[in-house]
Every structure is written in structure tokens, then in C-alpha cells.
C-alpha positions in Angstrom: -24.1 -20.1 16.7 -24.6 -20.8 13.1 -24.1 -18.1 10.4 -27.9 -18.0 9.9 -28.5 -17.6 13.6 -26.0 -14.7 13.8 -27.6 -13.0 10.8 -31.0 -13.4 12.3 -29.8 -12.0 15.7 -28.1 -9.0 14.0 -31.3 -8.3 12.1 -33.4 -8.5 15.3 -30.9 -6.2 17.2 -30.9 -3.7 14.4 -34.7 -3.6 14.2 -35.1 -3.2 17.9 -32.6 -0.2 17.9 -30.0 -2.0 20.1 -27.5 -2.0 17.2 -26.9 0.3 14.2 -25.9 -1.0 10.8 -23.3 1.2 9.1 -22.6 -0.9 6.0 -22.4 -4.6 5.0 -20.8 -6.4 7.9 -20.2 -3.3 10.0 -22.4 -2.6 13.0 -22.0 -0.2 16.0 -23.8 0.5 19.2 -26.2 3.5 19.2 -24.7 6.4 21.0 -21.2 5.4 20.0 -19.4 7.3 17.3 -20.4 6.2 13.8 -17.4 4.5 12.1 -15.7 6.4 9.3 -16.0 5.1 5.7 -12.2 4.3 5.8 -12.6 2.3 9.1 -15.5 0.4 7.6 -13.4 -0.5 4.5 -10.5 -1.6 6.7 -12.7 -3.8 8.9 -14.2 -5.4 5.8 -11.0 -5.9 3.7 -7.9 -5.5 5.9 -8.2 -6.5 9.6 -10.6 -7.0 12.5 -9.0 -7.4 15.9 -6.1 -9.9 15.6 -7.4 -11.3 12.4 -5.5 -9.9 9.4 -6.6 -10.6 5.9 -5.4 -7.7 3.9 -3.1 -4.6 3.5 -2.8 -1.4 1.5 -0.8 -1.8 -1.6 0.5 0.3 -4.5 1.0 4.0 -3.7 -0.9 3.5 -0.3 1.8 1.1 0.8 4.6 3.6 -0.1 2.7 6.4 1.5 2.4 4.3 4.7 6.2 4.0 4.8 6.4 7.8 4.7 3.9 8.0 7.6 0.9 9.1 5.6 -2.4 7.5 6.5 -4.8 6.6 3.7 -7.6 9.0 2.9 -10.7 8.6 0.8 -9.3 11.2 -1.4 -6.4 8.9 -2.4 -6.6 6.1 -5.0 -7.1 3.2 -2.6 -5.7 -0.2 -3.5 -6.1 -3.1 -1.1 -4.6 -6.6 -1.4 -7.1 -8.9 0.5 -8.0 -12.6 0.9 -11.6 -11.4 0.5 -11.1 -10.5 -3.2 -12.6 -13.2 -5.4 -10.7 -12.4 -8.6 -7.3 -10.9 -9.6 -8.4 -7.3 -9.7 -11.8 -5.8 -9.0 -13.1 -2.2 -8.8 -15.5 -1.8 -5.8 -17.8 1.2 -5.1 -18.5 1.9 -1.5 -19.3 5.2 0.3 -19.4 7.0 -3.1 -15.7 6.1 -3.6 -14.1 3.7 -6.1 -11.3 1.6 -4.9 -9.4 -1.5 -6.1 -9.3 -4.9 -4.5 -6.6 -7.3 -5.5 -6.4 -11.0 -4.8 -3.0 -11.8 -3.1 -0.3 -13.9 -4.7 -0.1 -15.7 -1.4 -2.8 -15.9 1.3 -2.4 -13.1 3.9 -2.3 -13.7 7.7 -0.8 -12.0 10.7 2.5 -13.9 10.3 3.2 -13.0 6.7 1.5 -9.7 6.2 4.7 -7.6 6.2 6.6 -10.0 3.8 3.5 -10.3 1.6 3.0 -6.5 1.5 6.7 -5.9 0.6 6.8 -8.5 -2.1 3.5 -7.4 -3.6 4.7 -3.8 -3.8 7.9 -5.0 -5.5 5.9 -7.1 -8.0 3.5 -4.2 -8.9 5.8 -1.2 -8.9 8.0 -0.2 -11.8 11.7 -0.8 -11.3 12.4 3.0 -11.6 10.0 3.7 -8.7 11.6 0.9 -6.6 15.1 2.4 -7.1 13.8 5.9 -6.4 12.4 4.7 -3.1 15.2 2.3 -2.3 16.0 3.7 1.2 12.4 3.7 2.3 12.0 0.0 1.2 15.3 -1.1 2.6 14.4 0.6 6.0 11.1 -1.2 5.9 12.8 -4.6 5.4 15.1 -3.9 8.3 12.4 -2.4 10.6 10.1 -5.4 10.0 13.0 -7.9 10.3 12.3 -9.3 6.9 14.9 -11.9 6.1 16.0 -13.8 3.0 14.5 -16.9 4.5 11.1 -15.2 4.9 11.2 -14.0 1.3 12.4 -17.3 -0.1 9.6 -19.1 1.7 6.9 -17.3 -0.3 8.7 -16.0 -3.3 7.7 -18.9 -5.6 4.1 -17.8 -5.3 5.0 -14.4 -6.8 5.9 -13.8 -10.5 9.5 -14.3 -11.5 9.9 -10.5 -12.1 9.7 -10.0 -8.3 13.1 -11.7 -7.7 14.5 -10.0 -10.7 13.5 -6.6 -9.3 14.9 -7.4 -5.9 18.2 -8.2 -7.6 18.2 -5.3 -10.0 17.4 -2.7 -7.3 19.9 -4.2 -4.8 17.0 -4.6 -2.3 18.0 -8.2 -1.7 21.0 -6.8 0.3 18.6 -5.4 2.9 17.3 -9.0 3.5 20.5 -10.3 4.9 21.4 -10.1 8.6 20.2 -6.8 10.2 
């Protein structure tokens, strides 16, 4: 089906009551539980099924390493292929959150490396050092290697490599 045909069919199903529209691009079947605002944001900007096109970054990334799930009460920052500019504030569901364009296009094969390097790039060195063990454990758990990092590092600012060296995190990228 063409995109126009899909849109027309979604409109027809919504008008007939066979489908409910929650927000732009997010639909659900009547009688099913209405998706949460956070789920709708994740579907639109992070992943849908096996297709991955984003991840939480900033404090949300660090909170995820601590086992804390994002909440609409948090300051939400998302790195996504669906961002059209470097940094953009978006308002959805009466909540402001930040979308950032990735340094390197995100897919299911590089999401963990991309998320790790994006956090290193954006976080102050003092915060990286303070959370060294969390970040080093993430690198080990996700089997990030120096080769993985070197493959995409030239897409990131030079300060990223400098922070990896200054914080000693580069050591966690060698054989696990």
C-alpha cells in the first residue's frame, strides 16, 4: 500500500470506530487499554517492534543504568533519527521534552554504542567520573569493544575521545 492509501484506511477505520487514535501515528483497538503518554512517545521516537530509531539520553540514560524507568515527571531527553535539527523542544501530552538529532544514525545494531558515546559527549567529565562504575559495567554488560567505539567515534566530537581517556573508561572497552 502507498502511504496515502494507509492514511486513508486509518482515517476510515477511525471514523467507523474500528480503531482509536491516541496521538499522531499511534492507534489502538477499541476495548484495548489506551496507551500511556510515555508509551506513545517511545513508539514515535524510540522504537516500534524490532525497528529502533532512538534512545533516552542525558539523565534518563544514567537513570536507566540504575534501573529507573523514565517518567513524565522527569526531564525527558531523547536522541532520535526522527529529529530534524540538532536540538528541539517538543510539547506532547502537556509535557515538554527534548529531541536531539544523533551524531550517528541509530539502528538496532549500534544503539548501545551510540547511547554510550552520546552520553559521554554530553555529560560533564566530573559526572562521568562520579558514575564511572555504572558506565564501565554498562560497557561490559553490553559487550562494547574498542573496535565498536572506534568504528563510529569519528562521527562524534573530539571531546568524546578525550573524556573516555580522561575518565579511564577506555579501559572498560578492552577484552571483557
